[in-house]
Residue, then its C-alpha position, 0 to 999 in steps of 0.5 A: m892070695i898069699e904067695r910064699q917064696q924060698t920056703s922051708a919047713r921053718m920059714s919063708r924068706i919072702v911072703k907076698h899078700n895084698g900088694m905087700v912084701y914081707l921079708c924074714g930077718q936078714v943078717g950079713d957077713g963081715r967082721t965090723i958092723q959096717e961090713q955086716t950092715r952093708d951085706c945085710v942091706g944087699r940081701v934085703e935089696r936082692l930079696l925085694a927085687e926077687a919079690g917085685s919090689s925095691k928099696d924105695r918102696m920100703l914101708q917099715a924096717i925093724v933093726w936089731l943090734a946085738d949091742m947098741s954101741d953099733f948104732d952109729g956104725m950101722n946108721e952110717v951104712w943105712d943112711a947111705w943105702v936108703p934112697e933120699g926122701k924114701a926112708p921107711a918107718r923104722a925101729c931099732g933096738e938091742a937083742k940077742l941075735a941067733r949067733d954070737e958073731l951076728r951084730v945086726e938083723i934087719i926085717v923089712t916090709a915093702a909095697c909091691a911095685 
């Protein structure tokens, strides 16, 4: 069975299937990469909780940066947020994001609790 939560005509923020949780890309508010990343991972954490999962059950994360020069600043927040010993498989690349003010977008797949 496929369960979709927070669904609109365009997308679902959460999709659950076969013990897995798939989140749509999350962005954050703020001026600096650290502020946006902190807000972004907070949104990821809230959606995972709503789906019955948590950040220590993340399996994969895909991080898109508008500019790779923000890599260190994003990692500063990411490294403090990810539970020690529970880091997901992760990829990070540069991409043009949906709005010019966005600096980071994170897509997460996790196991259900």
